[in-house]
N, C-alpha and C positions, 0 to 999 in steps of 0.2 A: 949198864943194865936197865935203867931207868927210858934211855934212849931208845933202846931195842922193843922196850916194851910200850912207846910211843910208834913208832914205826909199825910194829905188829899192829894197834889199835888202829890206826890209821889205814893200813891196807886193808883189814878187815871191815872197818867203816866204808870205805872207796868198794871191793868187790859187794858188800850188801847192799851197796845205793844201786850199783850197776845191776846186778841181780833183781832186784826189787822192779826198775825202769823197766828191764826186758822183759820181767813178768807181766806186768799192767800194761805194757806195748801189745803182747802177743794176746792178751786177753782182749783189750779194745779192738785188736784188729780181727778177732776171733766173733766179737760180740758185731761191731758192722758188718763182717761177709756172711753173719746169720741176717742181719735184719735187710741187706741188700739183696740175699737171695729169697727171704721172703717177699720183699717188696717186689722184684722182679719175677718172682715166682720161676724160678728153675732157668734165669736168663731171657725171658720172653721180654722185659723191658730194654734189654740191651745195656750199652756201660750207661755209668752213673755220671762219670766224667767227659763232659764231651768233647767230639773229638778236635784238633788245632787245625785250624784252617790251612787247607792244602795250598802249594804253591801255584797250582793252577788258578785257583778260586782267588788268589792276592793279583793276577795278572789281571781278570778279567773284570776285577770290580771297578774298574774306572771306567768302561764301558758300559756298564749295566742301564745307565742313564741315557744313551745316546739313542736307542731305537724308541719314540714313543710309543706310551700302552695305556690303555684304558682298564677300568677294573674291572670290566667284563670279560677284556680279551684276556688280561692277565688271569681271570678266574677258570678261563676254559684252556687255558695253556697248563695251568697247574694241573688241572684233573689228568690232560694229556700226559703230563710228565709220572704223575700218579700211578695211571694204566702200565705205563712203562717201568715203575719199579721206583721213580724218583719221587720223593715226597720231602725233601729237606726244602725249605725259603731257599736256600742258595743256590738250588739248582735251576728255580725260576729266574734268578738274576744272571745265572750262566748261559742260560738259554737266549737272554734279550742279548745278552753281551757278545754270545757267536753270531748274531745276526748281524753284527757289526765288525767284526775282526773277519769272520769268513769272506765276505765280499772284498776287505780291504787286502788279505791274505792272495784271493784269486788276481787282484789287481797287478799287484807286485809281483807277483810268479808272471803273468802276462806281458809286465813290465822287462824282466829279468830276461826271460825266453825270447825277447822283441818278437811276438806274435803280434802286437799291435798294429805292425808297420804294414799290415795288409788293410786295417780298415781299424783306424784307433777308437772312434766312436762305437762301432759296432763290436769290435773286441772287449771294450771296457764296459757297455751296456750288458753283454751277456755274462760277463765274470760279476756283474755288481747283481744281477738278477739271479743266477743262479747260487751266488751266496748268500743271498739274502733267502732263497728259498730251501737252501741244502740243510739248514738244522729243523725245516718242519718234514722235509723228506726221510733224515734219519730218525726223527722222531717216531715219524709213522712205521717204520720198518721197526724200531725196538719194539711199539705196540703189539705189532702183529705176530714178533717173535714170541714174545712173554706171555700173549692170549694163547698162542698154539702150545706151548709148553704146559700153560693152565689147565687146557683141553686135554692132554697128555696125559699129566698127573691128576686128577680129575679121580676118575675110578680107583687108581691106587689107595689115594686118600678115603675115599669112600669105602672100601673096602677095609682100613683101619679103625675106621671110626664104627663101622658094623661089629668087627672082632671085639672092639673094646667096650660099646654099648652091651652087646651080648654076656661080658665077661663079667656085668655089673655095675660100670664108670656110667656117670651120669652122662648128658651130651655133652656138658662144658668142659669136663675131664677129658671126655673121649676126644675132642679138638685138640686140646692141648698136648695129649699124650700124642697123637697122630701128626701134630707140627714139630714135636721134639724129635719124632720117628723119620720123618721125611726131611729133615735140614740138609742131610746131605742128598739123598737123590733126588728128592725133588724141591728145591729151595722156594721157587717161587709161590706154589701152591702152599709151604710152609709157614713162608713170611703172611700170607692172605689169614691163612687158619689163624696163625699169631693173635691178627689184628681182631678178628673175630671174637676170639676168647679173651682179650683186653676190652673190648665193647662192653662184652657181658658182666666183667668183673667192676667196671666203670660205671656201671647200673643201666647199662642199655639192655633192652626187653632183646631176648631170642631171636623173633622175627625180624626186630628192626637190622641188628647185629648182619643177620643173613642178608637182609635186603641192602644193606650197606656193602655187605661184598661184592653182591651183584653188580651194583651201579658203579666201584671200584674198579670192577674189572673187565665190565661192558661183553661177558662172553655169553652166549646163548645158552649153555649148558648148564653154565653157574646159576643163571636166572630162573632155568627150571628147577634147579634143584634148592633154590629158595623159597617159589612155590611150594613144592612139595614137603619142604618141612613146616612152611607154614601150617597149610592143610593139616598136616600130621598132628600139630600143637594143637588146632582149632578143634579137630575133631575126636581128638585122643588115640590114635592108629600107632601101631606100633614101628618105632624108629627105625629098629633094626631091620625088619621086612622092607619097609619102603627104601631104605637106602639101598639096602641087596639088590632088588628092583631096579632101581636106576642104576646101580652099577652096571648090570647085566646091559641094561638099553644103551648106556654109552659106549661098550665095547661092542656090542651088534651096530652099531652107528658107526663105531669106528672101521670095522671089519668091512662093513657095505660102502664107506668110504674111500677104503682101497681097493673095493673089485671096482668102482666107479673109475678112480685115477687109474688102474690096469686096464679097462675098455678105451679109456681116451687116448692111450699111448698110440693105438693103431693110427689113429686121426693126426694126431701130432707127427709121427713119421715121417708123413707125405712130403714136408716141406726140406727135411734134411735128405730124405731120397731125392727129391727132383731137384735139389739145388747142387748137391755134394755128390751124392754115390753115382746117379745115372750118368753125369761128365763125366765121372773117372770112367766108369765102364766101356762109355763110346769109346774114347779116347784109346784106351788098350785093345776094346776088338777090333774096332774100325781102324786104327792106326795105321796099322800094317798094312791092309787092305790098300788104304788111300796113297800109301806110298809107293807102290806096286804098280798101283792104277796113274800114278803122276809121272814116274821111269816110263810106262808103257806108252803113253802121249807122248812123252818127249821123245824117245826114239822114232814113234810113227810119224811124227810132224817134222823130224829133223830128217 
């Protein structure tokens, strides 16, 4: 009887301890999640735990010091990477590592394919030069693509900001809400608006935050938007009406750009017509006549 009582008490204490530990664990996790959600303001600050180093970063890390770089050049490249959407310091190291790895890869390809047998010095020089310049070309392409996406997504973002402002939200909260709503449809503009909101929360004035937005992206329409918001804050005009007018102006400009591109189509079609379509028509139309004439001349001469 005493043995059964002791076993019962031991099992009860064990179950109670497990229940207390689980309860406090859930309570601690819930408190941590609340703190993280408040600190990140609904996911704007990203994950608290840093992401592990990827396999590609570990591969290219030994080559990041191969290409010499000055502080000014590294700062310029980092600004270009930020315009393309790559803001981590590791992306700068990967960029300079690629300037050493891509030429080596092209030289290896030229060796494996035996292209170098025609002119070894010329082939390897071209491979090294193209490999060294290829990361810059790729980065320029990524910047232009992202800037185009920002131009296309800006009117939609302005419409949402206007709706939020007219619904009673402040400009800061309207920017945050717009960034949350555009995360899926326009991730580029949502990312930049997140940064604008975070800068304002960190104590940066609104005018400075929007000016930094224009400098980061280097898009003319965003520069105009920053100037308009600065003037609206300075003179106390209605932000909703100002943003609505600017959004309509952007849509009108987009429609005019589309009409301009459509008007250029006629001129751009001249070269395909002359080089590809007209020769084919000449072959189809004049081919049978040339064959008949050749046969007739052959019979006449014989």
